[in-house]
Structures are given as structure tokens and as C-alpha cells.
Steps between C-alpha positions, in 0.01 A plus 500: 500500500626844413357712779672787677380371835492153645172316463374196686305252288204312640310228316133415502277280292211683337153364419632332186777315691770714345790596722538877509783706641427787734765768528539696822675832534755537781247701706230235454753235597596697811136549605431129438794408720354696794147378427616138516655572839155602624552875531202734479486785247613760757800289596594437136472875431726580794761240401507605134472878554191508277152629566214269592323582171810386308504174696131446425573567132787248486296236681211548257747465210624174655140375523437587135823350372461174692119483478480471879212650697646534848825522691467140612443392137817683404703328774351163399586578137863565594522180703338284231726644230811481720570869465796617705497872563 
């Protein structure tokens, strides 16, 4: 990949059983790392020096990219796909 920033790739299988790659930006990857550790939005914002609205935005982007509907779904998704953040 020829990107200026590092990207983390996640895989998921869509409705047609086709494996798709999901690319995460470094900020999304960082937020995901804290989310997996069980931190709340305020704690993630404090640790990343971002605003709560930014954290909410990145979490919603993670939900969209992975087709997850909740934080627990996202954690389960990472465990099932053996994603090391």
C-alpha cells in the first residue's frame, strides 16, 4: 500500500461471503486500542488529547467500517478476527 500514514487492515466477510479489507487510520486504530481496553469516551478523549465529539466520530467510523453495532460487537469482532492492536 502506498499511503503516507500507516493503516491497519481488518477483514470481514460480507453478505455474499466475500472477504473484504477494512482500512483504519492511525487515529481510528488508537481509539480502537483504548476502546478494547474498556475505556469510556471521556477517558479515551483524555488519553488521546482529543475532544469527546472526535472520539464519538472515530467510534462511529469504526462501527461503519466493521459493520458492528455496539462496542461489545466491536471487541468481539477483534477477538474473532484475531486483531492485535
